[in-house]
N, CA, C and O atoms as a CHARMM CRD file, in Angstrom:
* protein
*
  332
    1    1 MET  N    -27.02900 139.29600  24.42100 PROA 1      0.00000
    2    1 MET  CA   -28.04000 138.67400  23.74500 PROA 1      0.00000
    3    1 MET  C    -27.51300 138.94200  22.14900 PROA 1      0.00000
    4    1 MET  O    -27.91700 138.16100  21.28700 PROA 1      0.00000
    5    2 ILE  N    -26.77900 139.84500  21.84100 PROA 2      0.00000
    6    2 ILE  CA   -26.43900 139.63700  20.07800 PROA 2      0.00000
    7    2 ILE  C    -25.66700 138.80300  19.67100 PROA 2      0.00000
    8    2 ILE  O    -25.52800 138.46800  18.49400 PROA 2      0.00000
    9    3 ALA  N    -24.69500 138.10300  21.25300 PROA 3      0.00000
   10    3 ALA  CA   -23.50100 137.36400  20.81200 PROA 3      0.00000
   11    3 ALA  C    -24.27400 136.09200  20.64100 PROA 3      0.00000
   12    3 ALA  O    -24.05800 135.20800  19.81200 PROA 3      0.00000
   13    4 LEU  N    -25.28400 136.14300  21.62700 PROA 4      0.00000
   14    4 LEU  CA   -26.44300 134.50000  21.45000 PROA 4      0.00000
   15    4 LEU  C    -26.69800 134.18600  19.92300 PROA 4      0.00000
   16    4 LEU  O    -26.29900 133.27600  19.19600 PROA 4      0.00000
   17    5 LYS  N    -27.55900 135.34600  19.69400 PROA 5      0.00000
   18    5 LYS  CA   -28.09500 135.06600  18.09500 PROA 5      0.00000
   19    5 LYS  C    -26.92800 135.25300  17.01300 PROA 5      0.00000
   20    5 LYS  O    -27.21600 134.99200  15.84500 PROA 5      0.00000
   21    6 LYS  N    -25.74600 135.64900  17.29100 PROA 6      0.00000
   22    6 LYS  CA   -24.26900 135.02800  16.59800 PROA 6      0.00000
   23    6 LYS  C    -23.78100 133.76900  16.71600 PROA 6      0.00000
   24    6 LYS  O    -23.26500 133.04100  15.86800 PROA 6      0.00000
   25    7 VAL  N    -24.06600 133.54800  18.19900 PROA 7      0.00000
   26    7 VAL  CA   -23.98800 131.57900  18.25900 PROA 7      0.00000
   27    7 VAL  C    -24.70400 130.81200  17.43900 PROA 7      0.00000
   28    7 VAL  O    -24.28900 129.86500  16.77000 PROA 7      0.00000
   29    8 ILE  N    -26.00900 131.32200  17.51400 PROA 8      0.00000
   30    8 ILE  CA   -27.23100 130.43800  17.29300 PROA 8      0.00000
   31    8 ILE  C    -27.11000 130.61900  15.36100 PROA 8      0.00000
   32    8 ILE  O    -27.33300 129.64900  14.63700 PROA 8      0.00000
   33    9 ALA  N    -26.89800 131.39300  15.04400 PROA 9      0.00000
   34    9 ALA  CA   -26.96000 131.90400  13.36200 PROA 9      0.00000
   35    9 ALA  C    -25.91800 130.76100  12.82400 PROA 9      0.00000
   36    9 ALA  O    -26.18700 129.92300  11.96400 PROA 9      0.00000
   37   10 THR  N    -24.76800 130.89400  13.46000 PROA 10     0.00000
   38   10 THR  CA   -23.35700 130.32300  13.39300 PROA 10     0.00000
   39   10 THR  C    -23.69700 128.66900  13.25300 PROA 10     0.00000
   40   10 THR  O    -23.19200 127.99900  12.35200 PROA 10     0.00000
   41   11 ILE  N    -24.80000 127.98800  14.46100 PROA 11     0.00000
   42   11 ILE  CA   -24.60400 126.75500  14.53300 PROA 11     0.00000
   43   11 ILE  C    -26.03100 126.13300  13.44800 PROA 11     0.00000
   44   11 ILE  O    -26.35800 124.97100  13.20700 PROA 11     0.00000
   45   12 ILE  N    -26.55900 127.26900  13.03600 PROA 12     0.00000
   46   12 ILE  CA   -27.74200 126.78200  11.94200 PROA 12     0.00000
   47   12 ILE  C    -27.03500 126.89200  10.81400 PROA 12     0.00000
   48   12 ILE  O    -27.54300 126.06800  10.05400 PROA 12     0.00000
   49   13 LEU  N    -26.04100 127.50500  10.19000 PROA 13     0.00000
   50   13 LEU  CA   -25.46100 127.74400   9.11000 PROA 13     0.00000
   51   13 LEU  C    -24.37000 126.82800   8.97000 PROA 13     0.00000
   52   13 LEU  O    -23.70400 127.01100   7.95100 PROA 13     0.00000
   53   14 VAL  N    -23.97300 125.80600   9.78400 PROA 14     0.00000
   54   14 VAL  CA   -22.73900 124.98000  10.18700 PROA 14     0.00000
   55   14 VAL  C    -23.72400 123.94900   9.88600 PROA 14     0.00000
   56   14 VAL  O    -23.49800 123.35200   8.83400 PROA 14     0.00000
   57   15 LEU  N    -24.89000 123.53600  10.61700 PROA 15     0.00000
   58   15 LEU  CA   -25.93600 122.44000   9.92300 PROA 15     0.00000
   59   15 LEU  C    -26.14800 122.58200   8.91100 PROA 15     0.00000
   60   15 LEU  O    -25.58000 121.70200   8.26500 PROA 15     0.00000
   61   16 ILE  N    -26.85900 123.44700   8.11000 PROA 16     0.00000
   62   16 ILE  CA   -27.02100 123.08700   6.62800 PROA 16     0.00000
   63   16 ILE  C    -25.92800 123.33200   6.09600 PROA 16     0.00000
   64   16 ILE  O    -26.36500 123.64900   4.99000 PROA 16     0.00000
   65   17 THR  N    -24.91100 123.43100   6.01000 PROA 17     0.00000
   66   17 THR  CA   -23.61900 123.43800   5.34800 PROA 17     0.00000
   67   17 THR  C    -23.32800 121.81600   5.14800 PROA 17     0.00000
   68   17 THR  O    -23.05400 121.34000   4.04600 PROA 17     0.00000
   69   18 LEU  N    -23.44100 120.92300   6.53700 PROA 18     0.00000
   70   18 LEU  CA   -23.10500 119.57900   6.63800 PROA 18     0.00000
   71   18 LEU  C    -24.06000 118.74300   6.13500 PROA 18     0.00000
   72   18 LEU  O    -23.81400 117.57200   5.84600 PROA 18     0.00000
   73   19 TYR  N    -25.52800 119.44300   5.96100 PROA 19     0.00000
   74   19 TYR  CA   -26.52300 118.53400   5.56600 PROA 19     0.00000
   75   19 TYR  C    -26.29800 118.32500   3.96400 PROA 19     0.00000
   76   19 TYR  O    -26.30000 117.19300   3.48000 PROA 19     0.00000
   77   20 LEU  N    -26.08100 119.64000   3.08200 PROA 20     0.00000
   78   20 LEU  CA   -26.23300 119.86700   1.88000 PROA 20     0.00000
   79   20 LEU  C    -24.88800 119.21900   1.26500 PROA 20     0.00000
   80   20 LEU  O    -24.84000 118.86700   0.08600 PROA 20     0.00000
   81   21 THR  N    -23.71400 119.08100   2.22600 PROA 21     0.00000
   82   21 THR  CA   -22.58400 118.24200   1.62700 PROA 21     0.00000
   83   21 THR  C    -23.04900 116.98600   1.73200 PROA 21     0.00000
   84   21 THR  O    -22.96300 116.44800   0.62800 PROA 21     0.00000
   85   22 GLY  N    -23.52500 116.23000   2.58200 PROA 22     0.00000
   86   22 GLY  CA   -23.82200 114.86400   2.12300 PROA 22     0.00000
   87   22 GLY  C    -24.99100 114.86300   1.56700 PROA 22     0.00000
   88   22 GLY  O    -25.00300 113.79500   0.95500 PROA 22     0.00000
   89   23 VAL  N    -26.49300 115.64600   1.29800 PROA 23     0.00000
   90   23 VAL  CA   -26.88700 115.09500  -0.25900 PROA 23     0.00000
   91   23 VAL  C    -25.85100 115.46200  -0.88000 PROA 23     0.00000
   92   23 VAL  O    -25.72000 114.47200  -1.59900 PROA 23     0.00000
   93   24 PHE  N    -24.92900 116.19800  -1.18100 PROA 24     0.00000
   94   24 PHE  CA   -24.32300 116.16900  -3.09000 PROA 24     0.00000
   95   24 PHE  C    -23.49900 114.98100  -3.10300 PROA 24     0.00000
   96   24 PHE  O    -23.25600 114.42700  -4.17500 PROA 24     0.00000
   97   25 TYR  N    -22.89500 114.39300  -1.64400 PROA 25     0.00000
   98   25 TYR  CA   -21.64900 113.60700  -1.59400 PROA 25     0.00000
   99   25 TYR  C    -23.07300 112.20700  -1.92200 PROA 25     0.00000
  100   25 TYR  O    -22.88600 111.55900  -2.95200 PROA 25     0.00000
  101   26 HSD  N    -23.79600 111.99500  -1.44700 PROA 26     0.00000
  102   26 HSD  CA   -25.02000 111.06200  -1.49500 PROA 26     0.00000
  103   26 HSD  C    -25.77900 110.80000  -2.56000 PROA 26     0.00000
  104   26 HSD  O    -26.42200 109.75300  -2.62900 PROA 26     0.00000
  105   27 ASN  N    -25.79400 111.76600  -3.56600 PROA 27     0.00000
  106   27 ASN  CA   -26.52000 111.96400  -4.36000 PROA 27     0.00000
  107   27 ASN  C    -26.58900 110.94100  -6.11400 PROA 27     0.00000
  108   27 ASN  O    -27.52700 110.77000  -6.89300 PROA 27     0.00000
  109   28 ASN  N    -25.05700 110.44100  -6.15400 PROA 28     0.00000
  110   28 ASN  CA   -24.88300 109.75100  -6.97400 PROA 28     0.00000
  111   28 ASN  C    -24.53200 107.91100  -6.56700 PROA 28     0.00000
  112   28 ASN  O    -24.33400 106.93600  -7.29100 PROA 28     0.00000
  113   29 ARG  N    -24.57800 108.06400  -5.31300 PROA 29     0.00000
  114   29 ARG  CA   -24.31700 106.77100  -4.89600 PROA 29     0.00000
  115   29 ARG  C    -25.18600 105.64500  -4.92900 PROA 29     0.00000
  116   29 ARG  O    -26.24500 105.88200  -5.51000 PROA 29     0.00000
  117   30 PHE  N    -25.07700 104.64500  -4.54000 PROA 30     0.00000
  118   30 PHE  CA   -26.30900 103.56100  -3.72500 PROA 30     0.00000
  119   30 PHE  C    -26.35300 103.35700  -3.01700 PROA 30     0.00000
  120   30 PHE  O    -25.36300 102.80500  -2.53800 PROA 30     0.00000
  121   31 PRO  N    -27.32200 103.53700  -2.32600 PROA 31     0.00000
  122   31 PRO  CA   -27.21400 103.57600  -0.49000 PROA 31     0.00000
  123   31 PRO  C    -26.49800 102.07700   0.22000 PROA 31     0.00000
  124   31 PRO  O    -26.56800 100.92500  -0.20700 PROA 31     0.00000
  125   32 SER  N    -26.06900 102.41100   0.98600 PROA 32     0.00000
  126   32 SER  CA   -25.45800 101.31500   1.98600 PROA 32     0.00000
  127   32 SER  C    -26.00100 100.19300   1.99600 PROA 32     0.00000
  128   32 SER  O    -27.20700  99.97200   1.89400 PROA 32     0.00000
  129   33 LYS  N    -24.90700  99.21100   2.15500 PROA 33     0.00000
  130   33 LYS  CA   -25.63400  97.88100   2.56600 PROA 33     0.00000
  131   33 LYS  C    -26.73500  97.18200   0.83800 PROA 33     0.00000
  132   33 LYS  O    -27.74800  96.50500   0.66200 PROA 33     0.00000
  133   34 VAL  N    -25.99800  97.69500   0.20600 PROA 34     0.00000
  134   34 VAL  CA   -27.01800  97.05200  -1.47200 PROA 34     0.00000
  135   34 VAL  C    -25.54000  96.31700  -1.99500 PROA 34     0.00000
  136   34 VAL  O    -24.33400  96.52800  -2.12000 PROA 34     0.00000
  137   35 TYR  N    -26.55300  95.34800  -2.18500 PROA 35     0.00000
  138   35 TYR  CA   -25.83400  93.75300  -2.35900 PROA 35     0.00000
  139   35 TYR  C    -26.30900  93.75700  -4.24400 PROA 35     0.00000
  140   35 TYR  O    -27.33900  94.16300  -4.78200 PROA 35     0.00000
  141   36 VAL  N    -25.27800  93.23500  -4.73600 PROA 36     0.00000
  142   36 VAL  CA   -25.77900  92.15100  -6.39900 PROA 36     0.00000
  143   36 VAL  C    -24.99700  91.29600  -6.69100 PROA 36     0.00000
  144   36 VAL  O    -23.77800  91.47000  -6.71300 PROA 36     0.00000
  145   37 ASN  N    -25.71500  89.98400  -7.02500 PROA 37     0.00000
  146   37 ASN  CA   -24.90800  89.12700  -7.25000 PROA 37     0.00000
  147   37 ASN  C    -24.06100  88.62800  -5.94300 PROA 37     0.00000
  148   37 ASN  O    -23.49200  87.54800  -6.10500 PROA 37     0.00000
  149   38 GLU  N    -23.87000  89.35700  -4.47300 PROA 38     0.00000
  150   38 GLU  CA   -23.59200  89.09800  -3.28600 PROA 38     0.00000
  151   38 GLU  C    -21.84300  89.75800  -3.33300 PROA 38     0.00000
  152   38 GLU  O    -20.74400  89.40400  -2.90700 PROA 38     0.00000
  153   39 THR  N    -22.43500  90.94100  -4.15200 PROA 39     0.00000
  154   39 THR  CA   -21.12900  91.99800  -4.70800 PROA 39     0.00000
  155   39 THR  C    -21.76600  93.36400  -3.52200 PROA 39     0.00000
  156   39 THR  O    -22.88400  93.87600  -3.56200 PROA 39     0.00000
  157   40 ASN  N    -20.56400  93.70300  -2.47900 PROA 40     0.00000
  158   40 ASN  CA   -21.54500  95.01300  -1.86500 PROA 40     0.00000
  159   40 ASN  C    -21.09500  96.21700  -2.68600 PROA 40     0.00000
  160   40 ASN  O    -19.95000  96.66400  -2.75800 PROA 40     0.00000
  161   41 ILE  N    -22.38800  96.74200  -3.39800 PROA 41     0.00000
  162   41 ILE  CA   -21.89300  98.17000  -4.48100 PROA 41     0.00000
  163   41 ILE  C    -22.65100  99.24000  -3.52200 PROA 41     0.00000
  164   41 ILE  O    -23.05700 100.31300  -3.96800 PROA 41     0.00000
  165   42 GLY  N    -22.79000  98.89300  -2.30800 PROA 42     0.00000
  166   42 GLY  CA   -23.04200 100.08900  -1.36500 PROA 42     0.00000
  167   42 GLY  C    -22.10100 101.12200  -1.32300 PROA 42     0.00000
  168   42 GLY  O    -20.87700 101.06600  -1.44900 PROA 42     0.00000
  169   43 GLY  N    -23.00200 102.28000  -1.08600 PROA 43     0.00000
  170   43 GLY  CA   -21.72900 103.84900  -0.90800 PROA 43     0.00000
  171   43 GLY  C    -20.81200 103.65500  -2.41400 PROA 43     0.00000
  172   43 GLY  O    -19.86300 104.43900  -2.39600 PROA 43     0.00000
  173   44 SER  N    -20.84000 103.06500  -3.32000 PROA 44     0.00000
  174   44 SER  CA   -20.10500 103.41200  -4.70900 PROA 44     0.00000
  175   44 SER  C    -20.93800 104.32300  -5.97500 PROA 44     0.00000
  176   44 SER  O    -22.16100 104.19700  -5.92800 PROA 44     0.00000
  177   45 THR  N    -20.46800 105.10300  -6.94700 PROA 45     0.00000
  178   45 THR  CA   -20.68300 105.23700  -7.57600 PROA 45     0.00000
  179   45 THR  C    -21.43800 104.32200  -8.97700 PROA 45     0.00000
  180   45 THR  O    -21.61400 103.10400  -8.93100 PROA 45     0.00000
  181   46 LEU  N    -21.68000 104.87700  -9.74400 PROA 46     0.00000
  182   46 LEU  CA   -22.57100 103.84000 -10.89400 PROA 46     0.00000
  183   46 LEU  C    -21.03100 103.25100 -11.89100 PROA 46     0.00000
  184   46 LEU  O    -21.10100 102.13100 -12.39600 PROA 46     0.00000
  185   47 LYS  N    -20.21300 103.78200 -12.01500 PROA 47     0.00000
  186   47 LYS  CA   -18.74200 103.42700 -12.51600 PROA 47     0.00000
  187   47 LYS  C    -18.10300 102.56500 -11.48100 PROA 47     0.00000
  188   47 LYS  O    -17.48000 101.62700 -11.97900 PROA 47     0.00000
  189   48 LYS  N    -18.08400 102.62200 -10.15500 PROA 48     0.00000
  190   48 LYS  CA   -17.01700 101.76000  -9.48700 PROA 48     0.00000
  191   48 LYS  C    -17.88500 100.56200  -9.21900 PROA 48     0.00000
  192   48 LYS  O    -17.45200  99.42900  -9.42700 PROA 48     0.00000
  193   49 ALA  N    -19.27200 100.80900  -8.69900 PROA 49     0.00000
  194   49 ALA  CA   -20.11600  99.73900  -8.73400 PROA 49     0.00000
  195   49 ALA  C    -19.85500  98.52700 -10.38800 PROA 49     0.00000
  196   49 ALA  O    -19.75800  97.30800 -10.24300 PROA 49     0.00000
  197   50 GLU  N    -19.81500  98.93100 -11.22100 PROA 50     0.00000
  198   50 GLU  CA   -19.71300  98.16100 -12.86000 PROA 50     0.00000
  199   50 GLU  C    -18.86600  98.01600 -12.87900 PROA 50     0.00000
  200   50 GLU  O    -18.67200  97.01000 -13.56200 PROA 50     0.00000
  201   51 ASN  N    -17.77600  98.50100 -12.43400 PROA 51     0.00000
  202   51 ASN  CA   -16.18100  98.02200 -12.20600 PROA 51     0.00000
  203   51 ASN  C    -15.77800  96.72600 -10.92200 PROA 51     0.00000
  204   51 ASN  O    -14.82400  95.94800 -10.90000 PROA 51     0.00000
  205   52 LYS  N    -16.80700  96.87800 -10.03700 PROA 52     0.00000
  206   52 LYS  CA   -16.90500  95.98500  -8.94400 PROA 52     0.00000
  207   52 LYS  C    -17.74400  94.26500  -9.51300 PROA 52     0.00000
  208   52 LYS  O    -17.63000  93.10300  -9.12100 PROA 52     0.00000
  209   53 LEU  N    -18.40600  94.82200 -10.39700 PROA 53     0.00000
  210   53 LEU  CA   -19.23800  93.79400 -10.94200 PROA 53     0.00000
  211   53 LEU  C    -18.38200  92.70100 -12.31600 PROA 53     0.00000
  212   53 LEU  O    -18.27200  91.53600 -12.70000 PROA 53     0.00000
  213   54 GLU  N    -18.06300  93.73900 -12.53300 PROA 54     0.00000
  214   54 GLU  CA   -16.86400  93.43700 -14.40200 PROA 54     0.00000
  215   54 GLU  C    -15.90100  92.17300 -13.18900 PROA 54     0.00000
  216   54 GLU  O    -15.94400  90.94300 -13.19100 PROA 54     0.00000
  217   55 ARG  N    -15.39400  92.78600 -12.60100 PROA 55     0.00000
  218   55 ARG  CA   -14.28700  92.00200 -11.93900 PROA 55     0.00000
  219   55 ARG  C    -15.11000  90.51200 -10.88100 PROA 55     0.00000
  220   55 ARG  O    -14.36200  89.63900 -10.44100 PROA 55     0.00000
  221   56 ALA  N    -15.94700  90.47400 -10.73600 PROA 56     0.00000
  222   56 ALA  CA   -16.61900  90.17800  -9.83200 PROA 56     0.00000
  223   56 ALA  C    -16.86400  88.29300 -10.80700 PROA 56     0.00000
  224   56 ALA  O    -16.53400  87.12900 -10.58100 PROA 56     0.00000
  225   57 ASN  N    -17.58800  89.02000 -11.83900 PROA 57     0.00000
  226   57 ASN  CA   -17.89700  88.03100 -12.89600 PROA 57     0.00000
  227   57 ASN  C    -18.58300  86.64700 -13.00300 PROA 57     0.00000
  228   57 ASN  O    -18.34300  85.56000 -13.52800 PROA 57     0.00000
  229   58 VAL  N    -19.59100  87.23800 -12.21900 PROA 58     0.00000
  230   58 VAL  CA   -21.00400  86.21300 -11.93400 PROA 58     0.00000
  231   58 VAL  C    -22.22000  86.69800 -12.51200 PROA 58     0.00000
  232   58 VAL  O    -23.03700  87.54600 -12.15400 PROA 58     0.00000
  233   59 TRP  N    -22.13300  86.00200 -13.41400 PROA 59     0.00000
  234   59 TRP  CA   -23.50100  86.73300 -13.82400 PROA 59     0.00000
  235   59 TRP  C    -24.99700  85.48600 -14.46600 PROA 59     0.00000
  236   59 TRP  O    -26.03800  85.75200 -15.06600 PROA 59     0.00000
  237   60 GLU  N    -24.48200  84.28600 -14.02400 PROA 60     0.00000
  238   60 GLU  CA   -25.53200  83.39700 -14.19900 PROA 60     0.00000
  239   60 GLU  C    -27.11700  84.26500 -14.05000 PROA 60     0.00000
  240   60 GLU  O    -28.09100  84.26600 -14.80300 PROA 60     0.00000
  241   61 LYS  N    -26.83100  85.06400 -12.56100 PROA 61     0.00000
  242   61 LYS  CA   -28.54100  85.58600 -12.48000 PROA 61     0.00000
  243   61 LYS  C    -27.52200  86.60400 -11.89100 PROA 61     0.00000
  244   61 LYS  O    -26.29700  86.68000 -11.79300 PROA 61     0.00000
  245   62 ILE  N    -28.84400  87.51400 -11.47000 PROA 62     0.00000
  246   62 ILE  CA   -28.46700  88.94300 -11.10500 PROA 62     0.00000
  247   62 ILE  C    -29.81400  88.61600  -9.58700 PROA 62     0.00000
  248   62 ILE  O    -30.89900  88.07200  -9.38000 PROA 62     0.00000
  249   63 THR  N    -28.80400  89.35700  -8.93400 PROA 63     0.00000
  250   63 THR  CA   -30.06200  89.56000  -7.88700 PROA 63     0.00000
  251   63 THR  C    -29.68400  90.42100  -7.00800 PROA 63     0.00000
  252   63 THR  O    -28.53800  90.44100  -6.56000 PROA 63     0.00000
  253   64 ILE  N    -30.60700  91.23200  -6.66300 PROA 64     0.00000
  254   64 ILE  CA   -30.55800  92.58000  -5.99000 PROA 64     0.00000
  255   64 ILE  C    -31.13900  92.65800  -4.59800 PROA 64     0.00000
  256   64 ILE  O    -32.35900  92.82400  -4.60000 PROA 64     0.00000
  257   65 LYS  N    -30.74900  92.60600  -3.78800 PROA 65     0.00000
  258   65 LYS  CA   -31.04100  92.51100  -2.70800 PROA 65     0.00000
  259   65 LYS  C    -30.42900  93.93100  -1.13400 PROA 65     0.00000
  260   65 LYS  O    -29.34900  94.52300  -1.13800 PROA 65     0.00000
  261   66 SER  N    -31.29200  94.04200  -0.28100 PROA 66     0.00000
  262   66 SER  CA   -30.20800  94.89700   0.74800 PROA 66     0.00000
  263   66 SER  C    -29.64900  93.81400   1.51100 PROA 66     0.00000
  264   66 SER  O    -29.10900  92.80700   1.05200 PROA 66     0.00000
  265   67 ASN  N    -29.90400  94.23700   3.22900 PROA 67     0.00000
  266   67 ASN  CA   -29.47300  93.74400   4.14400 PROA 67     0.00000
  267   67 ASN  C    -30.40900  92.69200   4.39400 PROA 67     0.00000
  268   67 ASN  O    -30.07400  91.51000   4.47600 PROA 67     0.00000
  269   68 THR  N    -31.74400  93.17200   4.53300 PROA 68     0.00000
  270   68 THR  CA   -32.39100  92.51000   5.08400 PROA 68     0.00000
  271   68 THR  C    -33.85000  91.99300   4.13500 PROA 68     0.00000
  272   68 THR  O    -34.77600  91.30300   4.56100 PROA 68     0.00000
  273   69 GLU  N    -33.70800  92.51100   2.89400 PROA 69     0.00000
  274   69 GLU  CA   -34.77100  92.09000   1.57300 PROA 69     0.00000
  275   69 GLU  C    -34.34000  91.69800   0.61500 PROA 69     0.00000
  276   69 GLU  O    -33.17700  92.00000   0.34700 PROA 69     0.00000
  277   70 GLU  N    -35.02100  90.95800  -0.19000 PROA 70     0.00000
  278   70 GLU  CA   -34.62600  90.23500  -1.57900 PROA 70     0.00000
  279   70 GLU  C    -35.61400  91.46100  -2.38000 PROA 70     0.00000
  280   70 GLU  O    -36.68700  91.82500  -1.89900 PROA 70     0.00000
  281   71 PHE  N    -35.18700  91.88000  -3.35900 PROA 71     0.00000
  282   71 PHE  CA   -35.96100  92.71800  -4.15100 PROA 71     0.00000
  283   71 PHE  C    -36.47600  92.47900  -5.81900 PROA 71     0.00000
  284   71 PHE  O    -37.41900  92.87700  -6.50400 PROA 71     0.00000
  285   72 LEU  N    -35.13400  91.48900  -6.05100 PROA 72     0.00000
  286   72 LEU  CA   -35.56100  91.28000  -7.43500 PROA 72     0.00000
  287   72 LEU  C    -33.94000  90.09600  -7.72300 PROA 72     0.00000
  288   72 LEU  O    -32.75000  90.14700  -7.41400 PROA 72     0.00000
  289   73 GLU  N    -34.92400  89.06400  -8.53800 PROA 73     0.00000
  290   73 GLU  CA   -33.58400  87.77600  -9.13200 PROA 73     0.00000
  291   73 GLU  C    -34.07400  87.74800 -10.89900 PROA 73     0.00000
  292   73 GLU  O    -35.23300  87.76000 -11.31400 PROA 73     0.00000
  293   74 ILE  N    -33.18000  87.71900 -11.48500 PROA 74     0.00000
  294   74 ILE  CA   -33.30900  87.61800 -12.84600 PROA 74     0.00000
  295   74 ILE  C    -32.58600  86.55600 -13.21400 PROA 74     0.00000
  296   74 ILE  O    -31.47800  86.55700 -12.67800 PROA 74     0.00000
  297   75 ILE  N    -32.76200  85.76500 -13.83300 PROA 75     0.00000
  298   75 ILE  CA   -32.30600  84.25700 -14.37700 PROA 75     0.00000
  299   75 ILE  C    -31.82300  84.90500 -15.37300 PROA 75     0.00000
  300   75 ILE  O    -32.60000  85.80200 -15.70100 PROA 75     0.00000
  301   76 ILE  N    -30.50400  84.84900 -16.27500 PROA 76     0.00000
  302   76 ILE  CA   -29.72800  84.96800 -17.71100 PROA 76     0.00000
  303   76 ILE  C    -29.36900  83.91300 -18.28500 PROA 76     0.00000
  304   76 ILE  O    -28.36300  83.27300 -17.97900 PROA 76     0.00000
  305   77 ILE  N    -30.41600  83.53600 -19.46800 PROA 77     0.00000
  306   77 ILE  CA   -30.55400  82.24700 -20.36900 PROA 77     0.00000
  307   77 ILE  C    -29.53300  82.72000 -21.29500 PROA 77     0.00000
  308   77 ILE  O    -29.66500  83.85500 -21.75200 PROA 77     0.00000
  309   78 LYS  N    -28.78100  82.18300 -21.55200 PROA 78     0.00000
  310   78 LYS  CA   -28.07800  82.13100 -22.67600 PROA 78     0.00000
  311   78 LYS  C    -28.09200  81.55600 -23.72700 PROA 78     0.00000
  312   78 LYS  O    -27.96900  80.33500 -23.63400 PROA 78     0.00000
  313   79 ILE  N    -28.20600  81.99900 -24.80400 PROA 79     0.00000
  314   79 ILE  CA   -29.12900  81.35600 -26.63200 PROA 79     0.00000
  315   79 ILE  C    -27.76300  81.29900 -27.14700 PROA 79     0.00000
  316   79 ILE  O    -26.99000  82.21500 -26.86700 PROA 79     0.00000
  317   80 ASN  N    -27.36100  80.25300 -27.91800 PROA 80     0.00000
  318   80 ASN  CA   -26.00600  80.36500 -28.72400 PROA 80     0.00000
  319   80 ASN  C    -26.87800  79.87400 -30.29700 PROA 80     0.00000
  320   80 ASN  O    -27.51200  78.85200 -30.55600 PROA 80     0.00000
  321   81 LEU  N    -26.66900  80.69700 -30.85900 PROA 81     0.00000
  322   81 LEU  CA   -27.52400  80.59400 -32.48100 PROA 81     0.00000
  323   81 LEU  C    -26.43600  80.28000 -33.27500 PROA 81     0.00000
  324   81 LEU  O    -25.75400  81.29000 -33.44800 PROA 81     0.00000
  325   82 ILE  N    -26.01900  79.37500 -33.79000 PROA 82     0.00000
  326   82 ILE  CA   -25.36800  78.98200 -35.40700 PROA 82     0.00000
  327   82 ILE  C    -26.10300  79.05500 -36.24900 PROA 82     0.00000
  328   82 ILE  O    -27.16700  78.44400 -36.14500 PROA 82     0.00000
  329   83 ILE  N    -25.78300  79.93700 -37.56900 PROA 83     0.00000
  330   83 ILE  CA   -26.04200  80.50600 -38.15700 PROA 83     0.00000
  331   83 ILE  C    -25.38900  79.74900 -39.83000 PROA 83     0.00000
  332   83 ILE  O    -25.59700  80.33300 -40.89400 PROA 83     0.00000
């Protein structure tokens, strides 16, 4: 009976450890399958996503969508001021 309790306690401890590891890993990352301007930034940290978007260099508009739904579209207008 004591061996069974130790096995159950060990399994619970392993599950809690795996859960907390996943929480800390995904805490500062975008969810999977997130696209900005057709660039997949899912699973990326903010810095890595910024680098990907700088390399893509498509800033006529910003479109944020998931695999199934478009959330936001912002059209960027450039204004040249001559002074």
